C-alpha positions as CSV (number, residue, x, y, z in Angstrom):
1,M,15.1,32.3,-5.5
2,L,12.9,34.9,-3.6
3,K,11.3,36.0,-6.9
4,Y,10.5,32.4,-7.8
5,L,8.9,31.8,-4.3
6,K,6.9,35.0,-4.6
7,V,5.6,34.0,-8.1
8,T,4.8,30.5,-6.8
9,K,2.9,31.9,-3.8
10,T,0.9,34.1,-6.1
11,K,0.0,31.2,-8.4
12,L,-0.8,29.0,-5.4
13,F,-3.5,31.3,-4.1
14,S,-4.8,32.5,-7.5
15,D,-8.0,31.3,-9.2
16,I,-7.9,28.7,-12.0
17,T,-9.1,30.5,-15.2
18,T,-7.7,28.5,-18.1
19,V,-6.9,24.9,-19.0
20,P,-3.1,24.5,-19.6
21,E,-2.2,23.2,-23.1
22,I,-0.9,19.9,-21.7
23,L,-4.3,19.1,-20.2
24,Q,-6.5,20.1,-23.2
25,G,-6.6,16.6,-24.8
26,K,-9.6,14.3,-24.3
27,Y,-7.9,10.9,-24.6
28,Y,-4.3,9.8,-23.8
29,S,-3.4,6.3,-25.1
30,S,-0.3,6.2,-23.0
31,L,-2.4,6.3,-19.8
32,D,-4.2,3.2,-21.0
33,G,-0.8,1.7,-21.3
34,L,0.0,2.7,-17.7
35,R,-3.2,1.0,-16.6
36,A,-2.0,-2.1,-18.4
37,I,1.3,-2.0,-16.3
38,A,-0.8,-1.6,-13.2
39,I,-3.2,-4.5,-13.9
40,L,-0.5,-6.8,-15.0
41,M,1.3,-6.2,-11.7
42,V,-1.9,-6.9,-9.7
43,M,-2.9,-10.0,-11.7
44,L,0.5,-11.6,-11.8
45,A,1.0,-11.1,-8.0
46,H,-2.5,-12.6,-7.4
47,F,-1.6,-15.5,-9.6
48,G,1.5,-16.3,-7.6
49,A,4.3,-14.8,-9.8
50,D,5.6,-12.9,-6.8
51,T,6.7,-16.3,-5.3
52,I,8.8,-17.0,-8.4
53,L,10.6,-13.6,-8.3
54,L,11.2,-13.7,-4.5
55,H,13.9,-16.3,-5.3
56,Y,15.8,-13.4,-6.9
57,N,14.9,-11.0,-4.0
58,L,12.4,-9.2,-6.3
59,L,8.7,-8.8,-5.9
60,I,5.7,-8.2,-8.1
61,D,3.6,-6.3,-5.6
62,S,-0.1,-5.9,-6.3
63,E,-0.2,-2.9,-4.0
64,I,2.0,-0.9,-6.3
65,G,-0.3,-1.7,-9.2
66,V,-3.3,-0.5,-7.1
67,H,-1.4,2.7,-6.2
68,I,-0.9,3.4,-9.9
69,F,-4.7,3.0,-10.4
70,F,-5.4,5.4,-7.5
71,V,-3.0,8.0,-8.8
72,L,-4.5,7.8,-12.3
73,S,-8.0,8.0,-10.9
74,G,-7.3,11.1,-8.7
75,F,-5.5,13.0,-11.5
76,L,-7.9,12.3,-14.3
77,I,-11.2,12.8,-12.3
78,T,-9.9,16.1,-10.8
79,T,-8.8,17.3,-14.2
80,Q,-12.2,16.4,-15.8
81,L,-14.1,18.2,-13.0
82,I,-12.0,21.4,-13.2
83,K,-12.4,21.4,-17.0
84,E,-16.2,21.1,-16.6
85,K,-16.1,24.0,-14.1
86,L,-14.2,26.2,-16.5
87,R,-16.3,25.2,-19.5
88,T,-19.8,25.5,-18.0
89,G,-19.2,27.6,-14.8
90,N,-20.5,24.8,-12.7
91,I,-20.0,21.1,-11.7
92,S,-23.0,18.9,-12.3
93,V,-22.9,16.6,-9.3
94,K,-25.8,14.5,-10.6
95,R,-24.1,13.9,-14.0
96,F,-20.9,13.0,-12.3
97,Y,-22.5,10.5,-10.0
98,T,-24.4,9.0,-13.0
99,R,-21.1,8.6,-15.0
100,R,-19.3,7.0,-12.0
101,I,-22.2,4.6,-11.3
102,L,-22.4,3.5,-14.9
103,R,-18.7,2.9,-15.0
104,I,-18.2,1.0,-11.8
105,V,-21.4,-0.5,-10.5
106,P,-22.8,-2.7,-13.3
107,L,-19.7,-4.9,-13.7
108,A,-19.0,-5.0,-9.9
109,Y,-22.6,-6.2,-9.3
110,L,-22.4,-8.7,-12.1
111,F,-19.3,-10.2,-10.6
112,L,-20.9,-10.4,-7.1
113,I,-24.1,-11.9,-8.6
114,V,-22.0,-14.6,-10.3
115,L,-20.2,-15.3,-7.0
116,V,-23.6,-15.6,-5.2
117,I,-24.9,-18.0,-7.8
118,I,-21.7,-20.1,-7.5
119,S,-21.9,-20.0,-3.7
120,V,-25.6,-21.2,-3.7
121,C,-25.2,-23.8,-6.3
122,Y,-21.7,-25.1,-6.1
123,Y,-18.9,-23.7,-4.0
124,R,-19.0,-21.2,-1.2
125,M,-17.2,-18.1,-2.4
126,S,-17.8,-15.8,0.6
127,T,-20.1,-15.2,3.6
128,K,-23.4,-13.4,3.6
129,S,-22.1,-10.5,5.6
130,D,-19.1,-10.1,3.2
131,F,-21.5,-10.0,0.2
132,I,-23.5,-7.3,1.9
133,Y,-20.4,-5.2,2.5
134,S,-19.3,-5.8,-1.1
135,F,-22.7,-4.7,-2.6
136,L,-22.6,-1.6,-0.4
137,F,-19.0,-0.7,-1.4
138,L,-17.9,-0.9,2.2
139,K,-15.1,-3.4,1.8
140,N,-12.5,-0.9,3.1
141,L,-13.9,-1.1,6.6
142,P,-12.0,-3.1,9.2
143,I,-13.8,-6.4,8.5
144,K,-12.5,-9.9,7.9
145,N,-11.8,-10.1,4.2
146,Q,-12.8,-13.1,2.1
147,P,-10.3,-13.9,-0.7
148,F,-12.7,-13.8,-3.7
149,T,-14.0,-10.3,-2.8
150,A,-10.9,-8.8,-1.2
151,H,-10.1,-6.7,-4.2
152,L,-13.3,-4.8,-3.9
153,W,-11.7,-2.7,-1.1
154,T,-10.2,-0.5,-3.8
155,L,-13.6,0.1,-5.5
156,S,-15.0,0.9,-2.1
157,V,-12.3,3.6,-1.6
158,E,-12.9,5.0,-5.0
159,E,-16.7,5.1,-4.8
160,Q,-16.5,6.9,-1.4
161,F,-14.0,9.3,-2.9
162,Y,-16.3,9.9,-5.8
163,I,-19.1,10.8,-3.5
164,I,-17.1,13.4,-1.6
165,L,-15.0,14.9,-4.4
166,P,-17.7,16.7,-6.5
167,L,-19.4,18.0,-3.4
168,L,-16.2,19.6,-2.1
169,M,-15.4,21.0,-5.6
170,Y,-19.0,22.2,-6.0
171,L,-18.4,24.4,-2.9
172,G,-15.2,25.7,-4.5
173,I,-12.0,24.5,-5.9
174,K,-10.0,26.6,-3.5
175,K,-11.7,25.0,-0.5
176,Y,-11.2,21.5,-1.9
177,F,-7.6,22.3,-2.7
178,N,-7.0,23.4,0.9
179,F,-8.6,20.3,2.3
180,A,-6.6,18.0,-0.1
181,L,-3.3,19.8,0.6
182,L,-3.9,19.4,4.4
183,V,-4.5,15.7,4.1
184,V,-1.6,15.1,1.7
185,I,0.9,16.9,4.0
186,F,-0.3,15.8,7.5
187,V,-1.6,12.3,7.1
188,P,1.7,10.9,5.6
189,L,3.6,12.8,8.3
190,L,1.5,11.4,11.1
191,S,1.7,7.9,9.5
192,I,5.5,8.1,9.3
193,L,5.9,9.4,12.9
194,A,3.4,6.8,14.2
195,F,5.1,3.9,12.4
196,N,8.4,4.9,14.0
197,S,6.8,5.8,17.3
198,I,8.3,9.3,17.3
199,G,7.0,12.0,19.7
200,Y,4.8,12.3,22.7
201,P,1.4,11.5,21.1
202,F,2.6,7.9,20.4
203,T,3.3,7.3,24.1
204,N,-0.3,8.4,25.0
205,H,-2.9,5.7,24.4
206,I,-5.7,8.1,23.5
207,F,-3.6,10.1,21.1
208,E,-2.3,7.0,19.6
209,L,-5.8,5.7,18.9
210,I,-6.9,9.0,17.3
211,I,-3.8,9.0,15.1
212,K,-4.4,5.3,14.1
213,F,-8.0,6.2,13.2
214,I,-6.8,9.0,11.0
215,M,-4.2,6.8,9.4
216,Y,-6.7,4.0,8.7
217,S,-9.3,6.4,7.3
218,F,-7.1,8.4,5.0
219,W,-3.8,6.6,4.3
220,K,-4.7,3.4,2.3
221,G,-6.2,4.9,-0.8
222,P,-7.6,8.4,-0.1
223,T,-4.2,10.0,0.5
224,I,-2.7,8.5,-2.6
225,I,-5.7,9.6,-4.7
226,L,-5.5,13.1,-3.2
227,I,-1.8,13.4,-4.0
228,S,-2.5,13.1,-7.7
229,S,-5.6,15.3,-7.3
230,V,-3.4,18.1,-5.8
231,F,-0.9,17.4,-8.7
232,S,-3.7,18.1,-11.2
233,I,-4.6,21.4,-9.5
234,L,-1.0,22.5,-9.3
235,T,-0.7,21.8,-13.0
236,F,-3.8,24.0,-13.7
237,K,-2.2,26.7,-11.6
238,G,1.0,26.6,-13.6
239,I,3.1,25.6,-10.6
240,I,3.9,22.2,-12.0
241,K,4.9,22.2,-15.7
242,S,5.9,19.6,-18.2
243,E,7.3,20.9,-21.5
244,P,8.5,18.6,-24.3
245,N,12.3,18.3,-24.1
246,N,14.5,15.9,-26.0
247,K,16.9,16.0,-23.0
248,H,14.2,14.3,-20.9
249,Y,13.5,11.5,-23.5
250,F,14.2,8.7,-21.0
251,L,13.3,10.6,-17.8
252,S,9.7,9.3,-17.3
253,F,10.9,5.7,-18.0
254,F,13.5,5.8,-15.3
255,L,11.1,7.6,-12.9
256,L,8.5,4.9,-13.3
257,I,11.1,2.2,-12.6
258,L,12.2,4.2,-9.6
259,A,8.6,4.6,-8.3
260,I,8.0,0.9,-8.6
261,L,11.4,0.0,-7.0
262,I,11.3,2.3,-4.0
263,S,7.8,1.1,-3.0
264,T,8.8,-2.6,-3.4
265,R,9.1,-4.2,0.1
266,T,12.3,-6.1,-0.9
267,F,14.1,-2.8,-1.8
268,I,17.0,-2.2,0.5
269,L,15.9,1.4,1.3
270,Y,12.2,0.6,1.6
271,S,10.5,2.4,4.5
272,K,6.8,2.0,5.1
273,Y,4.7,5.0,4.3
274,T,7.7,7.1,3.3
275,S,8.3,4.9,0.2
276,E,4.7,4.8,-0.8
277,Y,4.3,8.5,-0.4
278,I,7.4,9.4,-2.5
279,S,6.4,6.7,-5.1
280,S,2.9,8.2,-5.5
281,I,4.3,11.7,-6.1
282,I,6.7,10.3,-8.7
283,I,3.9,8.3,-10.5
284,A,1.8,11.5,-10.6
285,Y,4.7,13.3,-12.4
286,V,5.2,10.3,-14.7
287,I,1.5,10.7,-15.8
288,L,2.1,14.4,-16.5
289,L,5.2,13.6,-18.5
290,N,3.4,11.1,-20.7
291,I,0.1,13.0,-21.4
292,R,1.3,14.9,-24.5
293,S,5.0,14.3,-24.8
294,Q,6.6,11.8,-27.2
295,N,9.2,10.1,-25.1
296,F,10.7,6.6,-24.6
297,L,8.1,5.5,-22.1
298,S,5.1,7.0,-23.9
299,K,6.0,5.0,-27.0
300,I,6.1,1.8,-24.9
301,L,2.8,2.7,-23.2
302,S,1.1,3.5,-26.5
303,N,1.8,0.1,-27.8
304,R,-1.4,-1.4,-29.2
305,I,-1.3,-4.5,-27.0
306,L,-0.7,-2.5,-23.8
307,V,-3.4,0.0,-24.7
308,K,-5.9,-2.9,-25.3
309,I,-5.0,-4.4,-21.9
310,G,-5.4,-1.0,-20.4
311,I,-8.9,-0.7,-21.9
312,L,-9.8,-4.1,-20.5
313,S,-8.2,-3.4,-17.1
314,Y,-11.4,-3.0,-15.1
315,S,-12.8,-6.3,-16.5
316,I,-9.5,-8.0,-15.8
317,Y,-9.3,-6.6,-12.3
318,M,-12.8,-7.8,-11.5
319,W,-12.6,-11.4,-12.8
320,Q,-8.9,-12.2,-12.0
321,Q,-9.9,-12.6,-8.4
322,I,-11.7,-15.9,-9.2
323,F,-8.3,-17.3,-10.2
324,I,-6.4,-15.9,-7.2
325,G,-3.7,-18.0,-5.5
326,K,-1.0,-20.3,-6.7
327,F,-3.4,-23.2,-7.4
328,F,-6.8,-23.9,-9.1
329,W,-9.7,-24.3,-6.6
330,I,-12.1,-25.6,-9.3
331,P,-12.3,-29.4,-8.8
332,W,-12.0,-30.4,-12.5
333,L,-8.9,-28.3,-12.8
334,K,-7.2,-29.4,-9.6
335,E,-5.2,-32.1,-11.5
336,L,-3.3,-29.2,-13.1
337,N,-1.9,-28.1,-9.7
338,S,0.9,-30.6,-10.0
339,L,2.3,-28.5,-12.9
340,P,5.1,-26.0,-12.3
341,L,3.8,-22.6,-11.0
342,I,4.8,-20.8,-14.2
343,F,2.5,-23.1,-16.3
344,I,-0.3,-22.6,-13.8
345,I,0.0,-18.8,-14.2
346,A,0.1,-19.2,-18.0
347,L,-3.1,-21.3,-17.9
348,K,-4.9,-18.8,-15.7
349,L,-4.0,-16.1,-18.2
350,V,-5.5,-18.3,-21.0
351,F,-8.8,-18.5,-19.0
352,M,-8.7,-14.9,-17.9
353,I,-8.2,-13.0,-21.1
354,P,-11.3,-14.4,-23.0
355,I,-13.5,-13.8,-19.9
356,A,-12.3,-10.1,-19.8
357,Y,-13.0,-9.7,-23.5
358,I,-16.5,-11.1,-23.3
359,S,-17.2,-9.1,-20.1
360,Y,-16.0,-5.8,-21.7
361,Y,-17.6,-6.1,-25.1
362,L,-20.8,-7.8,-24.3
363,F,-21.5,-6.3,-20.9
364,E,-19.5,-3.2,-20.1
365,T,-19.7,-1.5,-23.5
366,P,-23.4,-0.8,-23.5
367,F,-23.1,0.9,-20.1
368,L,-20.0,2.9,-21.3
369,K,-22.0,4.1,-24.3
370,L,-24.8,5.2,-22.0
371,K,-22.3,6.9,-19.8
372,E,-21.2,9.1,-22.8
373,R,-24.6,10.7,-22.8
374,F,-24.0,12.3,-19.4
375,K,-20.7,14.1,-20.4
């Protein structure tokens, strides 16, 4: 045990010099499948499917789907930047920003422009101030959210993370790792203690305000992204390993179910912050288990339909918000609101999928091709 701890300590403070075999691939279809699981959870919850399942004390929680996206993002972006550092000896902050802008901004702005046009010509979709916050990717600030742009808080968190991450890594992976580790350990701990009002700081008003500010700034999004970012670095350092093993054929499948279950608010053992924290760690490990290994879950996630949904996930995520809620808001479709909810959800999917296809292939794809030039 002491020998293991000594080896782990040595690895923890050592420099990263090589890319582990498990991270040497360029594309992992199973991770697109995991994106599909995430976007289906978000979309179905937004369409009202959670209401149906609540009769059985179950819940499709859109937040769990968002957490999966955050974990994927943190793990993959960190992995890509470290690979670039090892390959070229440097991290091109300019190229990184260009890639992220081309990936996120065009579709987000198209969506917002469509909402502005609808608001001016037909139906008020949001307020002027909300549109400004949305265009500036500041939707995660404590402002009153409008339903049709509420989902942009996740993009705001990611864009802000993408601004800071390469700058910290440019200064040194060790410095970034120390910062990320500090956040990943202490922010959840503070959040758990604050939620349960444990300790002196939570009986002092000033301390309580400071801690709440830290919680708000880091917990919802940044900490979850940083958990998977730390996971990536620990994999590079050889502290976390994932070797193909037939004995573990069903392991990642059951771990994903467990991660979803424990962070579901109807789960009997659910505890705010603690459940989300543990769930995010498990999801990060599930990603690692499914990058190269052929197991039960990876075969499901590599299914062509799920992979296609995963590829379309960003388009779906953007446009599904127009159909949010249990009913149709569009006047000429309001007659359909008398149908059972399950039929309304099915109809929304019928409208949603073609929009996502058109958006991806006619609008997103040219920007994605341009993005490839900056790799």
